[in-house]
N, C-alpha and C positions, 0 to 999 in steps of 0.2 A: 440531764436529759437531752437528748438530741431534738432538733427542729422538727424532724419528721415525725418523731414520736408525739412532741408536743401537738402538732397538727392533728394527728390521728386521734389523740386524746379529746381535743375539741369537737372534733367530728362525731365521736361516738356520744359525747355529752349532748351534742346538738341534735342528734338523731333520737335518741331516748326521749328529749322534751317533745320534738315534733311526733313521734309516734303516740306518745302519751296523750297531747293536746287533741288527737283525732277522735278520742273515745269519751272526752269530757265534757260536760255540760257546766257552764259556771252556776253554782246554786248557792249564792248568797257568801262566796268565799270571803273570808275577813284576814286572811294571813297578811302578817306585816312585820316591822321591826318594832316591837314595844320596848318601852323601860324595863329594866330588871331591878328587883327580881320578877320572874315570870313562871306562873305554873298554868299547865294545861291538863285536862283530864277529859276522859271520854262520857258520852252522855249527860242528860240534864243534871242527873243527880252528882254528878262531878263538879258541879259549881260550889256547892256548899263544902265539898272535900278541898277544892282548891283555897277557898277563903279561909279554910282552918290553915291550911298549909302556909298561906302567907301570914297568919297571926302567930303561928309557931316560929316561923323563920324570924319573925321581928322580936319575939321574945328569947328565943335561944340562940340565934344567929348559926343555926345548924341546918343545913340543906336536907341532912339525912332525918332528922327530927321531922322536919316539915313533911316530907313524903310520908313518913309513917303514921303521924297523927292525922293528916288529911286523910289518908285510905281508911283509917280508923273510921271516919265520920260514916263512910259508905258501908262498911263493915257491920255497923252498929244501927244501921236504919233499917228497920223490920219491913218498911214498904218498898224496899228494893229487894225483889225476888230473885237476884242472881248474884248476889255478894254476902258473905258473912252470915250473921243472924238472921233468918227469915229466907235464907237462899233456899231453891227448889232442891229437894233431896234426889237422890237417884233412884233407879227403877226399883230398888229394895227398901226405898224409904229412908234412906241414911243420908245425911247432909253430909258431904266430903267436899273439903275446901282447898283450893290451890292457891298460891302466891310466890311472887318473887321479888327481889328487892336489888337494887346495883347501884353502886357509887362509880361515877364515871372517873373521877380523879384517879382511883387506885384499880380499878377495874375488879375490886372485890364485889362478890355476889352471893346471895343466898337465897334457897328455894325450898319451899314444901309443897307436896302433893297428897291427895287423898287423905288430908288430915282431917280427922273427928273429934268433936267434942271442945274445940279451942275457937273462940269468936274472932281472934285476930292473926289469922295466919300471916299477915304482912309483918306483924312483930317477931312471931316466930321464925320467919324467913331471914329478918335482918339478924336474929340472935343467931342463926346457922352461919351467917357470913361472919359475925364478930366474935364467934366463941369456939367455932370449930375450923379444921382445915379442909372440911368438905363443903360442896356447893348444894347439893340438893339430897333431903330427906325425904321418906315416903311412908305413907300407911301408918302402921304401928309405930315403927321407928320414929317417925315425926312425933307421934304423940307422945311417946315416951320422952323424947327430948324435951318437948314443951312442958312436961310435968317436972322434969328435972329442973328446968330452968326458972320453975315458980310460976309458970302460967296457971291461971284458974279454969278448970272445965265448966261448961256451960251447955245447956240443952240448945241446940241450934234449931231444930225442927219446930216451928211455929204451930199453933193450933190451926191457923189458916192454911198453911202449906201442907199439914198432913191431910186436911180435907180435900184438897185439890189434888193431892198424889193418890188418895183412896178413890175419888171419881175417875181420876185417869186410869188407874190399875183396873177398874171394874170394867171399863170398856176395851181392853186391850186383848188381842188374842195371844194366847200363852206362846206361839211360837215366835212371833215377830212383833214386839211392841213398839210403837211408834212414839216419839219424843216431840213434844211442841218446839218450834223455832225460836226459844229465847236463849239469847248470848251476849247480854250485856254486861260484859266484864269491866271493871274500872282499870284503866291503865292511867297513872298519874305521873308526870314527867315535870322537873323542874330545873330553873338555872338561877343562881343567886347573883348579887351584884359584883361578885369577884370572878363569874364565869364557870363557877362550880356547876356541874351537872350530876342528877341523879334521878333515879325514878323507881316504881314500884307498880306491880300488877296483882290484882286480886279477885278471886271469882268462887261461886259455888259450882261453876260449870254448867254444861247444858243440863236442862231440866230432864229429870228421869234417864239420865244416860246409864250405860251398864256399869255396874258397881266396879270401881276401880279404874274407869276411864280417866285418861289426863289429858287435857286439851293443851293450847298453846301457852296458856298464862303463866305457869312456873317455869317455863322453858326458855332459857336465855336465848337469844336472837330470835325467838318467834313472837312470843307475847310481848317482850321488852327487850330492849338492847340500848345501852349507853357507853359511849367512848367520850371521855372528857377532853379529847383533841378534837373532836368533830361535832357530836351532837347526840341526841337521844330519840327513839322513836317507840311507840307502843301501839298494841292492836286490840282490836275487840271484833267479835263475829264467831263464825263457825271455826274453832281453833284447827281443826284438821285441815282446812284450806290455807291457814298462816303456816303451820309448823313445818308441812312438806316443803316449803321454800325459805324458812328461816326469814319470815317477813320483815320483821323489825331490823334485824340485821342487814339485810338487804337495802333498806331504806338508809341506814347509815353509811353504808359503803357508797350509795349513790350520792349522799351529800358530801362525801369525801372526795368524790370525782368532781364537784362543784355545782351539783344540782341544788335548787332551793328546796326547802322541805316539802312544800305542797308538791313540786314537780316529782321529787324522790317518792312520795308515797303513791302518786299517780302511775308513776312507772313500774312500781312493784306490783300495783294491781293488774297492770297491763300484762307483765311478765306472767303472772299467775294465770290470768284469763287465757293468753295465747297457750301455754303448755297444757292447761286443762281443756283447752278447746271447749270453752264455756263462754256464755255471756256474762259480763262482770256482774250482773244482777242476780246471777245465779249463784255467786260465791259466797255473799253475805260477809264481807270483810271490809273492815274500816280501820284506818291508820292516823296518827296524829304525830308530829316531829318538831323538835326544836333543834337549831344549829347553834354552833358556839358563839356565833355573833348575836343569839336572841332573836333571830328570826323564825318564824313558826308557820306551820301549816298543815293541811291534813286533806285526805282525801277517803271516799268511801263508796260503797255500792248500794246501800241501804239510805232512802230518803230520809227517814226519821233520825239518822245520826247527827248528833250534834257535839261540839267540842266547847268544853268550858274554859274560860281563858281569864286569868285573874292575874293583876299586877296591883301596885300602891295605888293606881290611878283607875283601873279599869277591873269590872267584874262583869261577865257577859256570856252569854251562848252564841255560838256562832255555827252557821252551816258551811261545812267545808265544800270542797268540789265532790261532785257527785259523779262516779264513774258509770257510764251506762253501757 
């Protein structure tokens, strides 16, 4: 690399950091370099998931098992209305689940979208990664594959969610129904003591979405991206605002350029807001990231967004940088 190119690269990185800092308010940010293994997840319900990830890693010594079993916790929790069993249905009253799984060391990945009747889409996504030559299966094809692999079907629509959907439907004009703003995907990323990175993402998607709608969560590079040489990133929020910019991939690429995880997340939000010509607060997007060195961070546009952080010595919720 020539000296001039090196200088230009440094200037670009510095410029991105300076631009990002202009629109960010420090909101209890707790990013740091913590002891590995380290797990991060979105939202407060991600804390129990990360604790399970650590326990699984300590038992199996597999970061892949850790990610899968951690996300199972959120998928099984009927109090979480945006993931797995108990997730909000689509406009037709059907729960359709999306998930993706990625191994940073090998760049293998698997995804499922619009999966009906199977409570753990993260496991089906991992099986797509390990048992097929494909990356993404959708709809009835994903359900057929889950059945072939021995996964057990289950009713995903709880009585509580059915009542909420019926109440919503009764108030909607037939021509243009409106969906409430729930978008609390779980994205869970981790690094073990050897530096092996992996991640997963699982959701039931926007409440009362159009049947067949798929957001960013099962799309590699949007809801999740893991590069074993660089780091991992995950997203939560309104998927359309993430997937149009390959948000998680962009964060990883910013980290490849040398940005710290929090700055990479902030710069990505700034990029999206600039091109959309919107205030960041109108985007409803939130990110978290870990780099290869185990440094972590995040940024979001929603004041309620929290990041769960778990290591052998730490288990806490942190407020990341809030981009205004």
